[in-house]
N, C-alpha and C positions, 0 to 999 in steps of 0.2 A: 504495499500498498504507499503511495506515495502523496506527501503533505509538504505543504507550503512553510516554512520556520521564520519567522518575524524574527530579528534580537534588536535589544532597545538602551539605550546609555550605556554605562559603564559595560554590560555583557556585549555589546555591539561591539565595542574598542577593543577588548580581550581576547574576543574570538576572530575580530580581523573579518566579518563581515556583516552587514545589515540583514539579508536575508538568504534565502537558500530552498531551493527543491529537493527532497532527502524518500528516498524509498527506505522503509522501516521494513525492517526483521518482521516475521509473523509472531512473535514471541510479546512482539510492542501491541501492548491493548489499551495504555490508560495514560495517563498524563506523569504518572511518577516512574513507570516505564519507559517513557519516554526519555525523561532527563537521566534516567539510569544510562540506556543508551549513548545519550549524549556525552555524557561521564566517557563512557567506556570508549570513546573515541581517541581520549588522550590528550594530549595538548594544550593547546587552545581552551580547549573544549572542559578538558577535568579540570583547569584554574579556573574558569569562569564561574565554574559551576559546583566547588569545592564546598559550598557553602551553600547549598538547596534551602537554607530558614531565610536568605535574603534575597530571595528570589520568587516571583509570581508570574503565575501563567492567564493566558484568553485563548479560547478557543473559539473560531468565529466571533469576534470582539466580546465574546461572555468571560468574565472570571470566572474561574474552576476552582475545584480542589482539584490535590494530587490523584483521584478516584475517576476523573472524569474520565469516559471514552475518549480514544483517540481515535477517527475511522478514515480512511483514504477520500481527499479532496480537502480535507480538515485543513485551516489557517491555524497556526501556533503560535501566538506571540510571547514572546521571554523576555522578562523583564523586572529591574529591582522594584523594592515599592515607591509608591507613587509619593510622595511628600509636596506640600504646597499651602499659601497663607495670600 
C-alpha cells in the first residue's frame, strides 16, 4: 500500500525532505506501525523520530491517535506539537 507522507517543522529539517510517497510493507496497519517502520529506516528517520512523545500525526487532515488505521492512498502528516499564542 502506498501513502503520501508530509513532514513539518524541525522534523522536515532533520529528515531532509518535506514529503514523499512511500510503499509500506503489509505489516504496517496503523500509525504506530508506520512510525516504527519509519524509525527502522535508520539515519535521519531514526534521529528525527527518536522521541515519539514529541510527534503528532494527522491522517487525511484529521489529528489521530497511534492506533488509527493507515490505508493505501492516505495522506499522513507528521509534525511536532503546535504551539502559539
